[in-house]
C-alpha positions in Angstrom: 144.3 32.0 20.4 143.9 31.9 24.1 147.6 32.6 24.7 147.6 35.4 22.1 144.5 37.0 23.7 145.7 36.9 27.2 149.4 37.5 26.3 148.7 40.6 24.1 146.5 42.0 26.9 149.3 41.6 29.5 152.0 42.9 27.2 149.9 46.0 26.4 149.1 46.6 30.0 152.7 46.4 31.1 153.7 48.8 28.3 151.4 51.4 29.9 148.5 51.2 27.5 145.3 52.1 29.3 143.4 49.1 30.4 140.3 49.7 28.2 142.5 50.0 25.1 144.5 47.0 26.1 141.3 44.9 26.3 139.9 46.2 23.0 143.1 45.9 21.1 143.9 42.3 22.2 140.3 41.4 21.3 140.8 43.0 17.9 144.0 41.1 17.2 142.3 37.8 17.8 139.1 38.7 15.8 141.1 39.8 12.7 144.0 37.4 12.9 142.3 34.1 13.8 138.5 34.2 13.8 138.1 36.3 10.6 135.2 38.2 12.1 134.4 41.8 11.4 135.7 44.5 13.7 132.2 45.9 14.0 131.7 43.2 16.6 133.8 45.2 19.1 131.6 48.3 19.3 128.5 46.0 19.2 129.7 43.9 22.1 130.9 47.0 24.0 127.5 48.7 23.7 125.7 45.5 24.6 127.9 45.3 27.7 126.8 48.7 29.1 123.2 48.6 27.8 121.7 47.9 31.2 119.4 50.0 33.3 121.3 49.1 36.4 124.5 50.7 35.1 122.7 54.1 35.3 123.4 53.8 39.0 127.1 54.5 38.3 126.9 58.2 37.3 124.2 58.9 39.9 126.3 57.5 42.7 129.3 59.5 41.4 127.2 62.7 41.4 125.9 61.9 44.9 129.5 61.7 46.2 130.6 64.8 44.3 127.7 66.9 45.5 128.2 65.7 49.1 132.0 66.4 49.0 131.5 69.9 47.5 128.8 70.6 50.0 131.0 70.4 53.0 130.3 66.8 53.9 133.9 65.6 54.1 135.0 67.9 56.8 131.9 67.1 58.9 132.6 63.4 58.6 136.2 64.0 59.6 135.1 66.0 62.6 132.8 63.2 63.7 135.5 60.6 63.2 137.9 62.8 65.2 135.4 63.0 68.1 135.1 59.3 68.1 138.7 58.2 67.9 140.9 61.3 67.7 141.7 61.2 71.5 143.3 57.7 71.2 147.0 57.0 70.7 147.6 57.5 67.0 144.3 59.3 66.9 144.6 61.2 63.6 145.7 58.1 61.8 142.7 56.3 63.2 140.5 59.3 62.1 141.6 58.6 58.5 140.4 55.0 58.7 137.1 55.9 60.4 136.5 58.9 58.1 137.3 56.6 55.1 134.5 54.3 56.2 132.1 57.2 56.5 133.0 58.7 53.1 132.9 55.3 51.5 129.2 55.2 52.4 128.8 58.2 50.1 131.4 57.9 47.3 131.3 54.3 46.0 134.9 54.6 44.9 138.3 53.9 46.5 140.1 56.5 44.5 137.5 59.2 45.4 137.7 58.2 49.1 141.5 58.4 49.1 141.5 61.8 47.4 138.8 63.3 49.7 140.3 62.1 52.9 143.9 62.7 51.8 143.3 66.3 50.8 141.7 67.0 54.2 143.9 65.0 56.6 147.6 64.7 55.5 148.6 68.3 56.2 146.8 68.2 59.6 148.6 64.9 60.5 152.0 66.4 59.6 151.3 69.4 61.8 150.7 67.1 64.8 154.0 65.2 64.4 153.1 62.4 62.0 155.7 62.1 59.2 154.3 62.7 55.8 155.2 59.2 54.5 153.1 57.5 57.2 150.2 59.9 56.7 150.3 59.1 52.9 150.3 55.4 53.6 147.4 55.5 56.0 145.4 57.7 53.5 146.0 55.2 50.7 145.0 52.3 52.9 141.9 54.1 54.2 140.6 54.5 50.7 140.4 50.7 50.1 137.0 50.5 51.8 135.6 52.9 49.2 134.5 50.0 46.9 133.5 47.6 49.8 131.1 49.7 51.9 127.9 50.5 50.0 127.1 52.2 47.8 129.8 50.5 45.8 130.1 50.9 42.0 132.0 47.7 41.8 129.3 45.8 43.7 126.7 47.2 41.2 128.8 45.9 38.3 129.1 42.4 39.9 125.3 42.4 40.6 124.5 43.1 37.0 127.0 40.5 35.6 126.2 37.8 38.2 122.4 38.4 38.4 122.7 38.8 42.1 120.6 41.2 44.2 122.5 44.6 44.4 120.6 45.4 47.6 121.9 42.1 49.2 125.4 42.8 47.9 125.3 46.3 49.5 124.3 45.0 52.9 126.9 42.2 52.6 129.6 44.8 52.1 129.0 46.5 55.5 130.7 44.0 57.8 133.8 43.4 55.7 134.3 47.2 55.3 134.0 47.8 59.0 136.3 44.9 59.7 138.9 46.4 57.3 138.5 49.8 59.0 138.9 48.4 62.5 142.1 46.5 61.4 143.6 49.8 60.2 142.7 51.5 63.4 144.5 48.8 65.4 147.6 49.0 63.2 147.7 52.8 63.5 147.4 52.4 67.3 150.4 50.1 67.6 152.5 52.1 65.1 151.8 55.2 67.1 152.8 53.4 70.3 156.0 52.2 68.7 156.8 55.8 67.5 156.1 57.2 71.0 153.2 59.4 70.0 151.0 60.5 72.9 147.2 60.7 72.9 145.8 64.2 72.2 143.1 65.4 74.5 140.4 63.3 76.1 137.2 61.7 75.0 134.3 64.2 75.0 130.8 62.8 74.8 129.6 66.4 74.2 131.9 66.7 71.2 130.6 63.4 69.8 127.0 64.5 70.1 127.7 67.9 68.5 129.7 66.5 65.6 127.2 63.7 65.1 124.4 66.3 64.8 126.5 68.3 62.4 127.2 65.2 60.2 123.8 63.6 60.6 122.4 64.3 57.2 125.6 63.0 55.5 125.5 59.8 57.6 121.8 59.3 56.5 122.9 58.7 52.9 123.5 54.9 53.2 120.4 54.6 55.4 118.2 56.1 52.7 119.8 54.0 50.0 119.7 50.6 51.8 116.4 51.4 53.6 114.7 52.5 50.3 115.9 49.4 48.4 114.9 46.9 51.2 111.7 48.8 51.8 110.7 48.3 48.2 110.5 52.1 47.7 112.9 52.2 44.8 115.4 50.0 42.8 119.2 50.3 43.3 119.3 52.6 40.2 116.5 54.8 41.5 118.3 54.8 44.9 121.3 56.2 43.2 119.3 59.0 41.6 117.6 59.8 45.0 121.1 59.9 46.6 122.3 62.4 44.0 119.2 64.7 44.6 119.7 64.2 48.4 123.3 65.3 47.9 122.1 68.5 46.3 119.6 69.2 49.0 122.0 68.6 51.8 124.8 70.6 50.2 122.7 73.6 49.1 120.0 74.0 51.7 121.3 72.3 54.9 125.0 72.8 54.9 124.8 75.7 52.4 128.3 75.2 51.0 127.3 73.8 47.6 126.7 76.7 45.1 125.2 76.8 41.6 128.5 77.8 40.2 129.9 74.5 41.4 127.5 72.5 39.2 129.2 72.7 35.8 132.5 71.4 37.2 130.8 68.6 39.2 128.7 67.5 36.3 131.7 67.6 33.9 133.9 65.5 36.3 131.0 63.0 36.7 130.6 62.7 32.9 134.3 62.1 32.4 134.5 59.6 35.3 131.4 57.8 34.1 132.7 57.7 30.5 136.0 56.2 31.6 134.3 53.5 33.7 131.7 52.6 31.0 134.5 52.4 28.4 136.4 50.0 30.6 133.2 48.0 31.3 132.3 47.8 27.6 135.9 46.7 26.7 135.9 44.2 29.5 132.6 42.8 28.3 134.0 42.3 24.8 137.0 40.6 26.2 134.9 38.4 28.4 132.7 37.5 25.4 135.7 36.2 23.5 136.9 34.2 26.5 133.4 32.6 26.8 133.3 31.8 23.1 136.7 30.1 23.3 135.2 28.0 26.2 137.9 29.1 28.5 135.6 29.3 31.6 134.2 25.8 30.8 137.6 24.3 30.5 139.1 26.1 33.4 136.2 25.1 35.6 136.7 21.4 34.7 140.4 21.8 35.4 139.9 23.3 38.8 137.3 20.8 39.9 139.6 18.0 38.7 142.4 19.4 40.9 140.3 20.1 44.0 136.8 20.0 45.2 137.5 22.0 48.3 135.8 25.5 48.4 138.5 26.8 50.8 141.4 25.9 48.5 139.6 27.3 45.5 138.9 30.6 47.4 142.5 30.9 48.6 143.7 30.4 45.0 141.2 33.1 43.9 142.5 35.4 46.6 146.0 35.3 45.3 144.9 35.7 41.7 142.6 38.7 42.5 145.2 40.4 44.6 147.6 40.4 41.6 144.9 41.4 39.1 143.7 44.2 41.4 147.1 45.9 40.9 146.8 45.8 37.1 143.2 46.2 36.2 140.4 48.5 37.3 138.2 46.7 39.8 135.0 46.9 37.7 136.8 45.6 34.6 138.3 42.7 36.6 134.8 41.8 37.9 133.4 41.7 34.4 136.3 39.6 33.0 136.6 37.1 35.9 133.0 36.7 37.1 131.8 34.7 34.1 135.0 32.5 34.4 135.0 31.7 38.1 131.4 32.2 39.3 130.2 28.9 37.6 133.1 27.1 39.4 132.1 28.7 42.7 128.5 27.6 42.2 129.6 24.1 41.4 131.5 24.0 44.6 128.5 25.2 46.6 129.7 28.8 47.2 127.1 31.5 47.7 127.3 33.9 44.8 126.6 36.8 47.2 129.6 35.8 49.4 131.7 35.2 46.3 131.0 38.6 44.9 131.7 40.6 48.1 134.9 38.6 48.6 136.0 39.4 45.1 135.5 43.1 45.7 137.4 43.0 49.0 140.3 41.3 47.1 140.3 43.9 44.4 140.0 46.7 47.0 143.2 45.4 48.7 144.8 45.2 45.3 144.4 49.0 45.1 147.3 49.3 47.6 149.3 46.2 46.5 152.6 47.2 45.0 153.8 47.9 42.5 150.8 49.5 40.7 147.9 49.7 43.1 145.7 52.6 42.0 145.3 54.2 45.5 149.1 54.3 45.9 149.3 56.6 42.8 146.3 58.8 44.0 147.8 59.3 47.5 151.3 60.0 46.1 149.9 62.6 43.7 148.1 64.4 46.5 150.9 64.5 49.0 153.9 64.6 46.6 155.5 61.7 48.5 157.5 59.4 46.1 155.7 56.2 45.2 158.4 53.9 46.6 158.0 55.6 50.0 154.2 55.3 49.9 154.6 51.5 49.2 156.8 51.2 52.2 154.3 53.0 54.4 151.3 50.8 53.4 152.9 47.5 54.2 151.7 47.3 57.8 148.2 48.1 56.7 148.4 45.7 53.8 149.3 42.9 56.2 146.3 43.8 58.4 144.0 43.8 55.4 145.3 40.4 54.2 144.5 39.0 57.7 141.0 40.4 57.3 140.7 38.7 53.9 141.7 35.3 55.3 139.1 35.7 58.1 136.4 36.6 55.6 137.4 33.6 53.5 137.2 31.2 56.4 134.0 32.7 58.0 131.5 33.4 55.2 128.8 34.3 57.7 130.5 37.6 58.3 129.4 38.6 54.8 126.1 36.7 54.5 124.7 37.2 58.0 123.1 40.6 57.5 121.6 39.9 54.1 120.1 36.6 55.3 118.8 38.4 58.4 117.1 41.1 56.4 115.7 38.6 53.9 114.1 36.6 56.7 112.4 39.6 58.3 
């Protein structure tokens, strides 16, 4: 049964069947063919999988990002990033990485970050002498931090499944996201040097101050979310609702670029995106329920512990597995399927569940640009019309840098746990 369940899922996925349907269909095959259980279990388990107050944070964070983007936030964040690093060698490529970090603190999604930054930056980079292939590669790579830097929808999902504080997970995602962004800036700098690109302009403290003031209200979003959660003012779900309302206020009354006529389109897109994510989450929950009932996590845990009791070896093996899975499965679905399987093993080996969760999400984020089917590769390619194989070639230097970051995070857990532990002790 185990082989049939996993095999049918992989076959359906490789045939191009949407992930949610692949999960549900493979579960249905096992239910009917081997367990003689009614198919009504599928919708029951799917509903049970999403019947959580914490999951209400998903549509609200999506709305917050959409309201901010429509309200003129993206261009202000890009302007601020440009003032900070645009004067360096390879400045515009570095602006993509820095702006990606800023927008990630609003959107909670790697695909949304890729789309927002890509639609703003690629044409500008091409005008300044950057070839379109490179511009597309850096945009795809810059989007990876979208699910690492809070508010991250994937971290919300992990927190619900693992019973770990979402606030702590959010804080734990800051340092890895910044490390990833810095690595992409360094790679852009060396690539620009190699291509002979010259710095544009000079550093201007005045421009930094002006652009910071212009983008101040956008940059306050993560401060309000994290500050409110740690201050005990509201829960993560309530923080998401506050962020959505804050996005409306900023877009309509401060930047004055968000109009009432924009609301139907924003709400419709948020409903569609939320439905897709919740469908995937529900199907993954059903799939995970079957895996648990077959005692696969229990047996796999015993096998891993019998092979090695080294946390580092276990984490390295997990890194490889998650990088591959991240190219095939939506990050939230991967978290739901794999957390019940591997978290008990991690706990048995003495690994902090907060550290394990953030490391999982970093892995899955990198999987978004891992060929051949990383999600952000397709998003960037669709925006810029650059063929997918050329986008893959362009992301390889950034992929290498992100893998180095992953190894560093694996070997030095304090990078992830330091800030949550510090805030908890205050």
